C-alpha positions in Angstrom: 0.0 0.0 0.0 1.5 3.3 -1.0 1.5 6.4 1.1 -1.5 8.1 -0.6 -3.6 4.9 -0.5 -2.8 4.6 3.2 -3.9 8.1 3.9 -7.2 7.6 2.1 -7.8 4.4 4.0 -7.1 6.0 7.3 -9.5 8.9 6.5 -12.3 6.5 5.6 -11.9 4.4 8.8 -11.8 7.6 10.9 -15.0 8.8 9.2 -16.7 5.6 10.4 -15.1 5.6 13.7 -15.9 9.1 14.8 -19.5 8.1 15.6 -18.3 5.7 18.4 -18.8 8.3 21.2 -22.5 8.4 20.3 -23.0 4.6 20.8 -25.9 3.7 23.0 -27.1 0.4 24.5 -29.5 -0.1 21.5 -26.6 -0.5 19.0 -26.0 -4.0 17.9 -23.1 -6.1 19.0 -22.3 -6.5 15.4 -21.8 -2.7 15.0 -19.7 -2.6 18.1 -17.5 -5.3 16.7 -17.2 -3.3 13.5 -16.2 -0.2 15.3 -13.6 -2.1 17.4 -12.1 -3.7 14.3 -12.0 -0.4 12.5 -10.3 1.1 15.6 -7.6 -1.6 15.6 -7.0 -1.3 11.9 -6.7 2.5 12.3 -4.1 2.0 15.0 -2.2 -0.5 12.8 -2.2 1.9 9.8 -1.1 4.9 11.9 1.6 2.7 13.5 2.7 1.5 10.0 2.9 5.1 8.7 5.0 6.1 11.8 7.3 3.1 11.3 7.8 3.9 7.7 8.5 7.5 8.5 11.0 6.3 11.1 12.5 4.0 8.5 12.8 6.8 6.0 14.4 9.0 8.6 16.7 6.1 9.4 17.7 5.7 5.7 18.5 9.4 5.5 20.6 9.2 8.6 22.4 6.2 7.3 23.1 8.0 4.0 24.4 11.0 5.8 26.6 8.8 8.0 28.1 7.2 4.9 28.7 10.6 3.4 30.5 11.7 6.5 32.5 8.5 6.6 33.6 8.7 3.0 34.4 12.4 3.4 36.6 11.7 6.4 38.4 8.8 4.7 39.0 10.8 1.6 40.6 13.6 3.6 42.6 11.2 5.7 44.2 9.3 2.9 44.7 12.5 0.8 46.7 14.0 3.7 49.0 11.0 3.9 49.3 10.9 0.0 47.5 7.5 -0.4 46.0 8.7 -3.6 44.4 5.5 -4.8 42.5 5.0 -1.5 41.6 8.6 -1.3 40.2 8.5 -4.9 38.2 5.4 -4.1 36.5 7.0 -1.1 35.9 10.2 -3.2 34.3 8.2 -5.9 32.1 6.3 -3.4 31.0 9.7 -2.0 30.1 11.0 -5.4 28.2 7.7 -6.3 26.0 8.3 -3.2 24.5 11.2 -5.2 24.7 13.4 -2.0 22.3 16.3 -1.5 24.4 19.4 -2.6 22.9 21.5 0.2 24.0 19.0 2.8 27.5 19.0 1.3 27.5 22.8 1.6 26.5 22.5 5.2 29.5 20.2 5.8 31.9 22.5 3.9 30.8 25.6 5.9 30.7 23.8 9.3 33.5 24.5 11.8 34.4 20.9 11.9 34.9 20.5 8.1 36.1 24.0 7.1 39.7 22.8 6.8 38.6 19.9 4.7 36.9 22.3 2.3 40.0 24.3 1.9 42.0 21.2 1.3 39.7 20.2 -1.5 40.6 23.4 -3.3 44.3 22.5 -2.9 43.7 19.0 -4.2 42.0 20.4 -7.3 45.2 22.3 -8.4 47.9 19.8 -8.7 47.3 16.3 -7.3 46.1 12.9 -8.7 42.8 13.8 -7.0 42.1 16.7 -9.3 39.1 15.2 -11.0 37.5 13.9 -7.8 38.1 17.1 -5.9 36.6 19.1 -8.8 33.4 17.0 -8.9 32.9 17.3 -5.1 33.5 21.1 -5.2 31.0 21.4 -8.0 28.4 19.7 -5.8 29.2 22.0 -3.0 28.8 25.1 -5.3 25.6 23.6 -6.6 24.4 23.5 -3.0 25.4 27.1 -2.6 23.5 28.0 -5.7 20.4 26.1 -4.7 20.3 27.8 -1.3 21.0 31.3 -2.8 18.3 31.0 -5.5 15.5 29.4 -3.5 12.7 31.9 -4.1 10.5 30.6 -1.3 13.4 31.0 1.2 14.1 34.5 -0.1 10.5 35.5 0.2 10.4 34.2 3.8 13.5 36.2 4.7 12.1 39.4 3.2 9.0 39.0 5.3 11.2 38.4 8.4 12.8 41.8 7.9 9.6 43.2 9.3 9.8 41.0 12.5 12.0 41.2 15.6 15.4 42.8 15.6 17.1 39.4 15.9 15.0 38.0 13.1 15.7 41.0 10.9 19.5 40.6 11.3 19.4 36.9 10.6 17.2 37.6 7.5 19.6 40.3 6.3 22.5 37.9 6.6 20.7 35.2 4.5 19.6 37.8 1.9 23.3 38.9 1.6 24.1 35.3 0.8 21.4 35.3 -1.9 22.8 38.5 -3.3 21.4 39.4 -6.8 18.8 36.6 -6.5 17.0 38.6 -3.7 16.5 41.6 -5.9 13.6 40.4 -8.2 11.6 39.4 -5.1 12.4 42.6 -3.2 11.3 44.7 -6.3 8.1 42.7 -6.5 7.4 43.5 -2.9 8.0 47.2 -3.5 5.6 47.0 -6.5 2.8 45.3 -4.5 0.2 47.8 -3.2 -0.7 45.4 -0.4 2.9 45.5 1.1 3.5 49.2 1.5 4.4 48.8 5.1 7.4 46.8 4.1 8.9 49.5 1.9 10.9 51.2 4.6 12.6 48.0 5.9 13.4 46.8 2.3 14.8 50.2 1.5 16.9 49.9 4.7 18.1 46.4 3.8 19.0 46.8 0.1 22.2 48.9 0.4 23.5 46.3 2.9 23.4 43.5 0.4 26.3 45.1 -1.4 27.8 45.0 -4.9 26.0 41.8 -6.1 22.7 43.6 -6.3 23.9 46.5 -8.5 23.4 44.9 -12.0 19.7 43.8 -11.4 19.0 47.2 -9.9 20.5 49.0 -12.9 18.1 47.0 -15.2 15.2 48.1 -13.0 16.3 51.7 -13.2 16.7 51.6 -17.0 13.5 49.6 -17.9 10.9 50.0 -15.1 8.1 52.6 -15.5 7.3 52.6 -11.7 8.4 56.0 -10.4 8.5 55.0 -6.7 10.6 51.9 -7.4 13.0 53.9 -9.5 13.4 56.5 -6.8 14.2 53.8 -4.3 16.7 52.2 -6.7 18.4 55.6 -7.2 18.7 56.1 -3.4 20.2 52.6 -3.0 22.6 53.0 -5.9 23.8 56.3 -4.4 24.5 54.7 -1.1 26.3 51.7 -2.7 28.5 54.1 -4.7 29.7 52.0 -7.6 31.1 53.9 -10.5 29.6 51.6 -13.2 26.1 52.8 -12.1 26.9 56.3 -13.6 26.0 55.6 -17.2 22.6 54.4 -16.2 22.0 57.3 -13.9 23.2 59.8 -16.6 20.7 58.2 -19.0 17.9 59.2 -16.6 19.3 62.7 -16.3 19.4 63.2 -20.1 16.0 61.7 -20.8 13.5 64.3 -21.8 10.7 62.0 -20.5 12.1 62.0 -17.0 9.9 64.0 -14.6 11.7 66.6 -12.4 11.4 64.4 -9.2 13.1 61.5 -10.9 15.8 63.7 -12.6 16.6 65.4 -9.3 17.0 62.1 -7.5 19.3 60.9 -10.4 21.4 64.0 -10.1 21.8 63.5 -6.3 22.8 59.9 -6.8 25.3 60.8 -9.5 26.9 63.4 -7.3 27.2 60.9 -4.4 28.9 58.4 -6.6 31.1 60.7 -8.7 32.8 62.5 -5.8 35.9 63.2 -7.8 34.0 64.5 -10.7 35.6 62.1 -13.1 32.4 61.7 -15.1 31.2 65.3 -14.9 30.1 66.6 -18.3 30.2 63.3 -20.1 27.2 62.2 -22.0 25.4 58.9 -21.3 26.5 57.6 -24.7 30.2 58.2 -23.8 29.8 56.8 -20.3 28.2 53.6 -21.7 31.0 53.3 -24.2 33.6 53.7 -21.5 31.9 51.0 -19.4 31.8 48.7 -22.4 35.6 49.2 -22.8 36.0 48.2 -19.1 34.1 45.0 -19.6 36.0 44.3 -22.8 39.3 44.8 -21.0 38.3 42.5 -18.2 38.4 45.1 -15.4 38.7 43.1 -12.2 36.0 45.0 -10.4 33.5 43.9 -13.1 34.5 40.2 -13.4 32.3 37.3 -12.3 33.5 35.7 -9.1 35.8 32.7 -9.8 33.6 30.2 -8.0 30.6 30.8 -10.3 30.3 28.7 -13.5 27.5 30.9 -14.8 26.9 34.6 -14.8 23.6 36.5 -14.8 22.4 39.0 -17.4 19.3 40.7 -16.2 16.2 41.8 -18.2 12.8 43.4 -17.5 9.3 42.8 -18.5 6.5 45.0 -17.1 4.2 42.1 -16.2 6.7 39.8 -14.6 9.4 42.3 -13.5 13.1 41.2 -13.4 14.2 38.0 -15.1 17.6 36.5 -15.8 19.5 34.8 -18.5 22.3 32.6 -17.3 25.4 32.6 -19.5 28.9 31.0 -19.1 31.1 33.2 -16.9 33.7 33.5 -19.6 31.2 34.9 -22.0 29.9 37.5 -19.6 32.4 40.2 -20.4 31.7 40.1 -24.1 28.0 40.0 -23.7 28.0 43.0 -21.3 30.3 44.8 -23.6 27.7 44.3 -26.4 24.8 45.4 -24.2 26.6 48.6 -23.1 27.6 49.4 -26.7 24.0 48.9 -27.8 22.8 51.5 -25.2 25.6 53.9 -26.3 24.6 53.5 -29.9 20.9 53.9 -29.0 21.7 57.2 -27.3 24.1 58.4 -30.1 24.0 56.4 -33.4 27.2 58.1 -34.5 29.4 56.4 -31.8 31.8 54.8 -34.3 34.0 53.4 -31.5 31.0 51.8 -29.8 30.0 50.2 -33.1 33.5 48.7 -33.7 33.8 47.6 -30.1 30.4 45.8 -30.4 31.8 43.9 -33.4 35.0 43.2 -31.6 33.1 41.7 -28.7 31.0 39.6 -31.0 34.1 38.3 -32.8 35.7 37.4 -29.5 32.6 35.7 -28.2 32.6 33.4 -31.3 36.4 32.9 -31.1 35.9 31.6 -27.5 33.4 29.0 -28.9 30.4 30.4 -27.0 27.1 29.8 -28.7 24.7 32.7 -29.0 22.6 33.2 -25.9 18.9 32.5 -26.2 18.0 36.2 -25.7 19.6 36.9 -29.1 16.6 35.3 -30.6 16.3 32.6 -33.3 18.2 32.8 -36.6 20.4 35.6 -35.3 23.2 36.3 -37.8 26.8 35.7 -36.9 29.5 38.4 -36.3 30.8 38.3 -39.8 27.4 39.5 -41.1 27.6 42.7 -39.0 31.3 43.2 -39.8 30.8 43.0 -43.5 27.8 45.3 -43.3 29.7 47.8 -41.3 32.4 48.2 -43.9 36.2 48.9 -44.0 36.5 51.8 -41.5 34.8 49.9 -38.7 36.8 46.8 -39.6 40.1 48.8 -39.3 39.0 50.0 -35.9 38.3 46.4 -34.9 41.7 45.3 -36.2 43.5 48.2 -34.5 42.0 47.2 -31.2 42.9 43.5 -31.7 46.5 44.4 -32.5 46.8 46.5 -29.4 45.3 43.7 -27.3 47.3 41.1 -29.2 44.1 39.3 -29.7 44.8 36.8 -32.5 41.2 35.5 -33.3 39.7 39.0 -33.5 42.5 40.3 -35.7 42.1 37.3 -38.0 38.4 37.7 -38.2 38.7 41.5 -39.0 41.3 40.8 -41.8 39.2 38.0 -43.3 36.2 40.4 -43.5 38.4 43.1 -45.1 39.5 40.5 -47.7 35.9 40.1 -48.7 34.7 43.7 -49.0 37.6 46.1 -49.4 39.7 47.4 -52.3 43.1 49.0 -52.3 42.0 52.4 -51.0 40.0 50.8 -48.2 42.7 48.4 -47.2 45.4 51.1 -46.8 43.0 53.2 -44.8 44.7 55.4 -42.1 43.2 55.5 -38.7 44.6 58.1 -36.4 47.9 58.2 -38.3 48.2 54.4 -38.3 47.5 51.7 -40.9 46.2 48.7 -39.0 46.5 46.2 -41.9 50.1 47.2 -42.5 50.8 46.8 -38.8 49.2 43.4 -38.9 52.1 42.2 -41.2 54.3 42.4 -38.1 51.9 40.6 -35.8 53.5 37.6 -34.0 50.9 35.1 -35.2 51.6 33.5 -38.5 48.0 33.3 -39.6 47.4 37.0 -39.0 50.6 38.0 -40.6 50.0 35.9 -43.7 46.4 37.0 -44.0 47.4 40.6 -43.9 50.0 40.2 -46.6 47.6 38.0 -48.7 44.9 40.7 -48.4 47.2 43.5 -49.5 48.8 41.5 -52.3 45.5 40.2 -53.4 44.2 43.7 -54.5 47.3 44.1 -56.8 48.2 47.6 -55.4 48.7 50.2 -58.1 50.3 52.9 -55.9 53.2 52.8 -53.5 52.6 52.7 -49.8 54.7 52.7 -46.6 56.2 49.3 -45.8 55.2 47.9 -49.2 58.6 46.0 -49.1 57.2 43.7 -46.3 54.5 42.1 -48.4 56.4 39.8 -50.7 58.8 38.5 -48.0 55.8 37.5 -45.9 54.1 35.9 -48.9 57.4 34.0 -49.5 57.4 32.8 -45.8 53.8 31.8 -46.3 54.7 29.8 -49.5 57.4 27.9 -47.6 54.9 26.4 -45.1 54.6 22.6 -45.4 53.1 21.7 -42.1 56.5 20.6 -40.7 57.5 21.6 -37.2 60.8 23.1 -36.1 62.3 23.5 -32.7 65.0 25.7 -31.2 67.0 24.6 -28.2 69.3 26.9 -26.2 71.0 25.2 -23.3 74.3 26.2 -21.8 75.5 22.7 -20.8 76.6 20.7 -23.8 75.6 17.3 -22.3 72.1 18.5 -21.4 71.8 20.3 -24.8 72.8 17.1 -26.7 70.4 15.1 -24.7 67.4 17.4 -25.5 68.6 17.6 -29.1 68.5 13.8 -29.3 65.1 13.5 -27.7 63.5 16.1 -30.0 65.0 14.5 -33.1 64.1 10.9 -32.0 60.5 12.0 -31.4 59.9 12.3 -35.1 57.7 15.3 -34.4 60.2 17.9 -35.8 61.6 18.2 -39.3 64.7 20.0 -37.9 66.0 21.0 -34.5 68.4 24.0 -34.2 70.6 24.0 -31.1 73.3 26.2 -29.6 74.5 27.5 -26.2 73.9 31.1 -27.3 70.5 32.3 -28.1 71.6 34.9 -30.8 73.6 32.2 -32.6 70.7 29.8 -32.6 68.3 32.5 -33.8 70.5 33.3 -36.8 70.6 29.6 -37.7 66.8 29.4 -37.5 66.5 31.6 -40.6 67.0 28.4 -42.7 63.7 26.9 -41.6 60.2 28.0 -42.5 59.0 28.6 -38.9 59.6 27.9 -35.3 57.0 25.9 -33.3 58.8 25.2 -30.0 61.6 26.9 -28.1 63.3 25.2 -25.1 65.6 27.4 -23.0 67.6 26.5 -19.9 67.2 29.0 -17.0 71.0 29.6 -16.8 71.7 30.7 -20.4 74.0 33.6 -20.9 74.8 36.2 -23.5 72.0 37.2 -23.3 70.5 35.8 -20.0 67.1 34.4 -19.7 65.3 37.7 -18.9 66.9 39.5 -21.9 66.2 36.5 -24.2 62.5 36.6 -23.4 62.5 40.3 -24.1 64.1 39.8 -27.5 61.6 37.0 -28.2 58.6 39.3 -27.4 59.9 41.7 -30.1 60.5 39.1 -32.7 57.4 38.3 -34.8 58.5 34.7 -35.4 59.0 34.0 -31.7 56.6 36.1 -29.7 53.7 33.6 -30.1 55.9 30.5 -30.1 55.4 28.1 -27.2 58.5 28.5 -25.0 59.5 26.0 -22.2 62.1 27.1 -19.6 63.9 24.2 -18.0 64.9 24.8 -14.3 66.2 23.0 -11.3 64.2 23.1 -8.0 66.1 26.2 -6.7 65.6 28.1 -9.9 61.9 27.3 -10.0 61.3 29.5 -7.0 63.2 32.5 -8.4 61.4 32.2 -11.8 58.0 32.8 -10.3 58.2 36.3 -11.8 57.7 34.7 -15.3 54.0 34.9 -14.9 51.3 34.0 -17.4 50.1 37.5 -17.8 53.4 39.0 -18.8 54.7 36.0 -20.7 51.6 34.1 -21.9 53.5 31.8 -24.2 56.2 30.8 -21.6 56.1 28.0 -19.0 58.7 27.0 -16.5 59.1 23.2 -15.8 61.6 21.0 -14.0 64.7 19.8 -15.8 63.5 16.2 -15.8 60.1 16.8 -17.3 59.4 14.1 -20.0 59.3 15.3 -23.6 55.7 14.1 -23.9 54.7 16.4 -21.1 56.5 19.3 -22.7 54.7 18.7 -26.0 51.4 18.6 -24.2 52.2 21.9 -22.4 53.1 23.5 -25.7 49.6 22.6 -27.0 48.1 24.0 -23.8 50.0 27.2 -24.3 48.6 27.6 -27.8 45.1 26.7 -26.6 45.0 29.2 -23.7 46.2 32.0 -26.1 43.5 31.0 -28.7 46.3 30.0 -31.1 46.8 26.7 -32.9 49.5 24.6 -34.5 50.2 25.4 -38.1 49.5 21.8 -39.2 49.6 20.4 -42.7 46.1 21.4 -43.7 46.6 25.0 -42.6 50.1 25.1 -44.2 48.7 23.8 -47.6 45.9 26.3 -47.5 48.1 29.4 -46.9 50.9 28.2 -49.2 48.4 27.8 -52.0 46.9 31.2 -51.4 50.4 32.7 -51.4 51.3 31.0 -54.7 48.0 32.4 -56.2 48.7 35.9 -55.1 52.3 35.8 -56.4 51.0 34.5 -59.7 48.4 37.3 -59.9 51.0 39.9 -59.2 53.3 38.5 -61.9 50.6 38.2 -64.5 49.3 41.7 -63.9 52.9 43.1 -64.3 52.6 44.7 -60.9 55.5 47.1 -60.3 54.7 48.1 -56.7 55.5 44.7 -55.1 58.8 43.4 -56.3 58.8 39.6 -56.7 62.5 39.1 -57.0 62.8 38.3 -53.3 60.4 35.4 -53.8 62.4 33.9 -56.6 64.5 31.3 -54.7 61.4 29.9 -53.0 59.5 29.9 -56.3 62.3 27.9 -57.9 62.2 25.4 -55.0 58.4 25.2 -55.6 59.0 23.9 -59.2 59.6 20.5 -57.6 56.7 20.7 -55.2 54.4 17.6 -54.8 51.5 20.0 -54.4 50.4 20.4 -58.1 48.6 23.7 -57.9 51.4 25.4 -56.0 53.9 24.0 -58.5 51.9 25.2 -61.5 51.5 28.6 -60.0 55.3 28.8 -59.4 55.9 27.9 -63.1 53.6 30.7 -64.4 55.0 33.2 -61.9 58.7 32.5 -62.9 57.8 32.7 -66.5 56.9 36.4 -66.0 60.0 37.4 -64.0 62.7 39.4 -65.8 65.3 37.1 -64.3 68.1 34.9 -65.6 67.7 32.5 -62.6 63.9 32.1 -63.3 64.3 31.4 -67.0 67.1 28.9 -66.5 65.1 27.1 -63.7 62.1 26.8 -66.2 64.4 25.3 -68.8 65.9 22.9 -66.3 62.4 21.7 -65.4 61.4 21.4 -69.0 64.5 19.3 -69.8 64.1 17.1 -66.7 63.2 13.6 -68.1 62.1 12.4 -64.6 59.4 15.1 -64.5 55.9 14.2 -65.6 55.0 15.2 -69.2 52.3 17.8 -68.3 54.8 19.5 -66.1 57.5 19.6 -68.8 54.9 20.9 -71.3 53.9 23.7 -69.0 57.5 24.6 -68.3 58.3 24.9 -72.0 55.1 27.0 -72.6 56.2 29.5 -69.9 59.8 29.4 -71.0 58.4 30.7 -74.4 56.7 33.5 -72.6 59.8 34.4 -70.7 62.0 34.3 -73.8 59.6 36.5 -75.8 59.5 39.1 -73.0 63.1 39.2 -71.8 65.1 37.4 -74.6 67.6 34.6 -74.2 68.9 34.3 -70.7 69.7 30.5 -70.8 73.0 28.8 -70.5 74.6 27.7 -73.8 74.3 24.0 -72.8 70.6 24.4 -72.1 70.0 25.9 -75.5 72.0 23.0 -77.1 70.1 20.4 -75.1 66.8 21.8 -76.1 67.7 21.5 -79.8 69.7 18.3 -79.9 67.7 16.2 -77.4 64.2 17.4 -78.2 63.7 19.7 -81.2 65.8 17.6 -83.6 64.9 14.2 -82.1 62.4 11.9 -83.8 62.0 9.8 -80.6 60.3 12.4 -78.3 56.7 13.1 -77.7 55.4 15.2 -80.6 53.6 17.7 -78.3 56.8 18.1 -76.2 58.9 18.6 -79.4 56.3 21.2 -80.6 56.5 23.2 -77.4 60.3 22.9 -77.2 60.5 24.2 -80.8 58.2 27.1 -79.8 60.5 27.9 -76.9 63.6 27.5 -78.9 62.4 29.8 -81.7 61.3 32.5 -79.1 65.0 32.6 -78.0 65.6 34.4 -81.4 68.9 32.5 -82.1 71.0 32.6 -85.3 69.4 30.8 -88.3 72.3 28.3 -88.7 70.7 25.9 -86.3 67.4 26.1 -88.2 69.2 25.3 -91.4 70.5 22.1 -89.8 67.0 21.1 -88.7 65.7 21.6 -92.2 68.4 19.6 -93.9 68.2 16.8 -91.3 65.1 15.5 -92.9 66.2 15.9 -96.5 66.8 12.7 -98.6 69.3 14.4 -101.0 
């Protein structure tokens, strides 16, 4: 019998049984027996319900006892470094599916507070990292459940009107609820039946502190209730946070604001802006400045580290405040966008606010955050807005990304510029700077290559500053083959040789450059297409480690290269100043760290900086693009970007196993006024190991070169073309035809032609 059936049965028996007091002598014995039987059954059922309740309570007690036991065992074995046993008890604890709020009670209790702190330590660098993380997530879930419990919050708000002790306890619990208390407090203020609570809610609100500011700002901005807005202005003035000023200034500037509201806003503004830093600034400017602060991750605006989700507040007149939960890492970008939107709404000509909005959207996508639900269905992506905005805004986005060294945003801006900008737009000057030109010196290969490809792709017809950078970068781009290269600088020869051997034996790297001096190794690295890993010992000299890292930060090939510093235990302490913020691509590890771990760390370095390995697919894509741009420049006869510097790499590309890159190189060399280029084409055309289509193409482009620039071939090349192909009856007719075409275009003396004519004569 389930609980509901039991209750119904008890009710029916009691309904019959309640007449017993009215029994009289004339009732039948049968009826008396019926009543007695019903009474006994009722007692039995009530006793059964009580027993089951006790059993349920007993089960809960047993579960809690197990939780406590596993918690204690986990901590005990963790403290004595018995990791396997500790992990086992931790897993048992998690498998019990413990009530998160009960775990929170444990974590906050005096008895287990130290354990709670230990869990945080275990999460950082022990074999118990996963278990500790899962338990801490449950604890934080308990905290969230307690903070957001609307019934509990409502009860505490009502307790504010009770005794002094009850009011203080309620205030403490409302502080714990923070922003989640605001919607319910605002609804109480809007309720005509609860006017007696207004004064005590008004007293309590400022004491809840900073967490309530954002929902209050939404109320101030969107609510139409005058009394509520006046209370909110009073609370914001008492709280005194600077980021309230744009919202308050919006009220002051609004022609629809009645004098009472405007005066209250001015008083709150003066209370907060005591140093007059914002005096005279418009609401649009203040919102743009606030957007900048969100975008720059101002610490005072960041989401607390223990929160996985952040709250963005909205308002509807019928329901009041409501919230959209977003990943904490997406919060800054989304709030940047919201502030920019308000700035643009107040002043549609805020060009910096528009470009900042696009930057934030690009960064949101680059961090792999999906669009929040409040964007609405079928919302376009960032590129749609960027392309619509046009080149000037894209240059502003690019300039900001370069200043912030934000690779994904810079790349997104350049890719949009490629699609909708011509030469004049691409070389646009923004406050005496040319962002796209600057991008060619950016430390990330993809950004640098994309900038050069974009400029070269428009086939510039007028000269511009730093035009000489374009072709060398296109050449570097063409050299990419998806091979990895490492640079090792270690003072001790034995240790250096050991790492050199490890890296070469790993078969990850096509080449490893090694020396005891950084500057020497750097010079040697010019022979390779790129650098993908740098390993330094902490004790290098001439220059020392500190100066070496400074040099690397200024070198576009190295600034974004994963760098591992090897150190002994003593040096590890002194190298703490190499922090992630100042040197985001540098990590310090122990001398004995396995190579596999170092390779993993290099990938982590790239990942945390939103960069990626230049793998084979990426290398092929950019090398092909570079070959296409170089070909277009050559065919168009472009005189602004000189292709001579690319010639050695183009000649190497004649023997590429990537057909389209090879073909583009053949056509490009055919249009260079160069002895080396013409001779390289002839060598390929005469190469009997080359496939026939390649030789035919080489002869065809040799013809073009000879017609444009005359005979630049070696004498033996000319003789070979005639004797082995033109005059031979054994070669492919099409090859002989194109060889003859090329030979004739060399405009040689007629004696050779006479020989050819006579060679077929029967007389």
